[in-house]
N, C-alpha and C positions, 0 to 999 in steps of 0.2 A: 388496443392495448390498454384498456381501462384497468385491467388487473395490475399491470405495471405502474400505472399512475396512482392507484390505491396504495400500493406497497411503499410509496415514498414517504408516507407519514407514519409517525412523527419523524422529524429530522434532527432536532437539536438535543444537546446533552440534557440530562434530568435536572441539573441546576443552571440552566441556561441564563437565568437572570443574574447570576454571579460570575459568568464566564466572560472572558475577553475573547471574542470570536471574530475572526477576520476571514473573508472569502473574496471571491472574484465573480463578477457578473459581466456578461456580454451586453453592451449597450448599443443597439442598432443605430441610434441617432449619432453616435460617436464613431461608428464603424470600428469599434474596438472594445477592450476590456476595461473594467473599473474595479479598483480596490474597495471593498465594502466592509463596514462594521455592522454587526448584528446588534440592534438595540430595540428592546421592547417589541419584538416581533416584526420589526421593519428593517430595511437595509439602507444604510447611509453611505453614499459615495464619498470616500476620503482620498481620492486619487490626487486632489490638489496638494494634500499634505504628504502623501506617500504614493508616488506614481507606480511603484511595484511593491508587492509583498516583500521582496528582498530588501527594499529600503526600510520597510517597517522592521523587519527582523534584525537589521543592523543597528537599530536604535539602542540607547543605553538601557532602556526599560520599555520593551515593545508593548507590553500590556497597558502600562500607563500612558504611553504615547498614543495608542489606539483610542483609549478612553477619552483623551483630551482633544482628539482631532475633531474639527468641524467639517461638515460637508452637506451635500444635497440629498434629501430623502428620495429614494428611487420608488419605494413602494413597499407593501407587505411581503415578507418572505414567502407566505404561502402562495401568493399570486405568481411570484417569480419562480418558485419550485414547480408549480403546476404547469408553467409554460416551458420547462426545461426538456421534457422528452421530445426528441426531434420529429416523431411521427405526428404529434399533435401541436407542434410549436407554431405560434404566431411570430414570424421573424421580424415583426415591427415592434415587438415588446421584449424586455430583458429576459435572460435566462442564466441559470447558474453554470459556472465553470469550476474546474479544480481550483483549490484555494492557494496554489503556488505558481510561481512564474520562472524566474531566472535561476533558481536553485538547481544544482546537480541532483539527479535522482538516483540514489544509490540503495543497495540492499544487502543485508547480511543473510548468509545462508547457513543451513544446518545448525541453528542455534537452540533447537529443542531435540531431545533424544528421539521422540517418535518420528519426527520428520527426517532426522539423520538416518535412522534405520531404513526408512522408505527410500532415501537416496541411494543407500547401498543396494537395495533391492532393485531399483531402476538400473543401476550400473551393471549388476550381474544378469538382469534380464535382457539387457541390450535393447531396451525400449519395447519388448514383447509383453504386452499385457497378459497373455494367456499363460506365460511362464512365471508370473510374479507370485502367485499363491504358493506354489511349491518352494520357491526360493525364500519366501518370507518365513516359512516354517523352519527352513534350514538355518537362515541367518539369526533368528531368534534363539535357536538351540545353541549356536555358537557363541553369540554375544550376550543374550539374556538381558536383564534390566539394570545390571550393575553400572551401565554407563550413566544412568541418571544420578548416581551418587559421586561421579567424578568431577573434579574441578579441572577445566581445560588448562593444559600446560603444566599440571602438577607432576610430581615425581611418580605418583600412583598411575596417572594417565600414561606416562612414558613407559612404565613397566607393563601395563596392559597392552600398549602398542607392540612391544616385543613379543608377547605371548600370541597375539593375534597374527603377527607376521609369521611366526613359527607354525601356526595352524593354517597358514594360507588364506586367512580371512581378512587381511587388512585392505583398506579402501581409501581412496583419496578423500572420500566424504568423512571418514572417521578421522583423517589427518586434521581437517579444519574443524571437526566437531569437538575433539578432545585434545588437539594439539595447541600450541601456544598462539598461533596466528589465526584469526578469524577469516572467514570467506567474506569478502566485501567486493561486490561487483556493480556495474553500472546496469540498473534496471531499465532505464529509459532516458530520453534526451530532455533537457529543459524545455518547457512549454508543451511537452507532448502528452501529458497526463490528462485523462478525462475525469470528470466529477461525478456527483451523484445524479441519478435521473436519466442518464444516457447509456446507450449499449456499451459493453466491454467486449474487446475483441479476442476471439479464438481463431487461430489459423486453421483454415479448413483442411490442411494436410495432416492435422493431428487426430489420432484416434484414441488417445489416452491423455487426459488432462484433468486439471481440477483448480478450484479456487484456493488462494493462500491468504486468508485474512490475517492482517498484521496491524500493529500500532507503528506509526511512522513519526519519527522525530524530526523537528526542524532545528537545524543547527546553523548559527551564524558563522561568518568567516573567521571569527576568532576562536572557534571551537565550542562556544557557549551554546548549551541546548536551550532553546527559547520557547518551544511549543511542541505540540503533538496533534496528530490527526489519525484517521484510519486509512488503510489501503488494502487493495486486492492486487497481490503480486502474481497475476494469472500465469500458471505453469503448464507447459506441454511436457508431460512426463515421458512420453515415448521419444521426443526429440533429444531432451537432455540425457535420457537413458542410453541412446545410441553412442553418444560421445559427449563428455564434459566440455569439449571444445565447441559444441553447438549451443552453449548456454545463451549466447546472444540471440540465436534464432529461436530458442525456446522461450525467452523472456521478452524481447524487445520487438514487438509487433504493433501495427496500428491498433490504437485504443486498448492495448493489453495492460496498461498501467492505470489503475483507478485509484484516486485519492480524494478524500472529502469526509463529510460534507464541507466543514470549515476547519481551519487551523485554530486550535485553542492555545492562546499564548499564556506562558507560565506567569503566575503571580503568587502572593502570599497564600492564597486559598487553594491553589492547584499547581503542582510541580512534578518534578521527577519521581518523587516518592509516591505520588498518586498513580503515576503510570506503572511503577513497579507492583502496585496492588491491583492493577486493572485486569478485569476478566473481559475477554473478547468473545462474542457470540456470533455464530455463523448459522444461517438458514439458507438452504437451496430448495427451491420449489420449481418443479418442472411442469410443462404442459401435459406430460404423461401421467400426472398425479403423483410423481415421485416427490418425496420430502426428506430432507436431511437436516438434522439439528445437532449442533455441537457447541461446546464452549471450552475455553482454556484460560489459565491465568498466566500473566507474564511472570509471576512468581516462580514458574517452573523453567524459566529460561536458563540455559547453562552459562551464559556470559551476561554480566550486568549491562544494561542499556548505556551507561556512561562509558564503560570500556569499549563497547562497540563503536560509539561515536568518536572516541579518541583514536581508535584504530583506523577509522575512516578519514578523519580530518586532523592533520598535524603538520609539523614542519616539512615533512616528507610529502605530504598530499594536501597542498593548499587548494581551497576553493573560494576565490575572492567574492563570489556571489552566494556563498553558503551552500548548503546541501540539505536534502532531506534523506532520512535513512529508514527503510523498512527493517524492522527489528527481527524478522523471521517468524516462522509459524510452527505450531506443533500439529496443525491440521494436515493429515494426509489420509483422506477418506478411502477406506478399503471395502466398504459395504458394497455388496453386489447390487448393481442397478438392473442388470439384464440376466444373462445366463450365469449360472453358478460358477464361481472362480474367476469371473471377468472383472470384478471390482467396480469402482466408480469411474465414470467419465461424464463430462458435460453433454447435454443435448442442446441444440440451439433453442433459444427462448427461455432457458433457465433464468430465474430471478435469483440473484445472490444478494443477500442482506448481511452486512457486517455491522455489529453494533457493540458499543461500550457505554455504560452509564455516563461517564464524563466526557465523552467525545462525540456522541450522537450516533447517526445511522447513515452508512453508505450503502446505496442500493443501485445495482446495475442489472441489466438484462444482457445475457450472453448472446453474441451474434458473431458470424464470420468476420474476420477482420476486414475483408474487402467490401462487406455490407455495412460497416460502421462509417460514420462520417470521416473522411480523410483528413489527417492532420495537415494543415496548410498554412496556419498562422504561427510563425516561429518568432525567434528573438528579433531578426531584422525587421519583420513586420511590426512587432511591438514597438520597437524604437522609432520607426517612422511614424507610427500612429500617435505615440505620445508627444513626439516633436511637433507634429501638425496641431495637436491640441494645446500646445504651449505649456505643458505641465512639467517638462524636464528642467531640472535645475543643475547648475554647475557644482 
């Protein structure tokens, strides 16, 4: 897997020296995770000050708190990163984890017009990849690109809804795409996300699937947005296409939620406006020689990130340990990978790279969910481990 190891570099944002970056590392001698700050190419264990990333995100000024925290030097980031792929890992040395822990893991759906149309196609195709090409032509004829100009929940959107209903073209995906209420769903469970450098899971029962590269916001329990990172909201298109009620099976599988490499905390030099200007790049390289490259700007999102965060966490939906929110994606690759009209789907071994200048690079190799490391270290295990280490405070 040397190709996978080579693909992990570089990992940090372009302006890493100015960034407040927090992550998590597994420390074998502690038999548990550590919260780490990235400083001058090294990793500093700040668990004594912040036992969890959740605790740091709840601080009045998380970026300043991270910069002020003292701790133990673990070693160079490059050495820890090199030890992260499980196939070559020395389990006596530290390796990287996803940079979140107790936060709820939520996601916003159909927030870009391109992906919204693809969800409509999935629904009409009932998960049949072979039928998707013809349906895509028909849906585009009915709907066109006017949706890109609509503000969700506006009177204009309501009028278009009535027109589409009259034409028999309305869909539950259009409802959340241009209606007043965003789709916010649970992507995965706290502590279940995988980080950069490890396999991401594809359920082997799926024959039509794709990566969903996204910006992920970190939101404190107060509703304040405190940082951002990158994520892969791996999607099983055939499963969700058969029925929207199968969303949990399509989204929440072992290792199917990838987040990282680090959480960048907001400060005077990098905040939500920077996220609004962010361009996310996707690269997929296969062992069959296939290569896909694409990019998109958050500026094309149909709902503002602050609105999505407010719809996720509020008086009606409290999260005492905060939450992270996938903002949605405009990527819905339709390029034929095999036979004409069959579109794109993953092959085992695909290397997926998601990158943004201010957030770094998240790299995962796709593997069957039952071939990925099983998730076994949950919230209970974390609390017992931190208590045994004496770092929990009242």
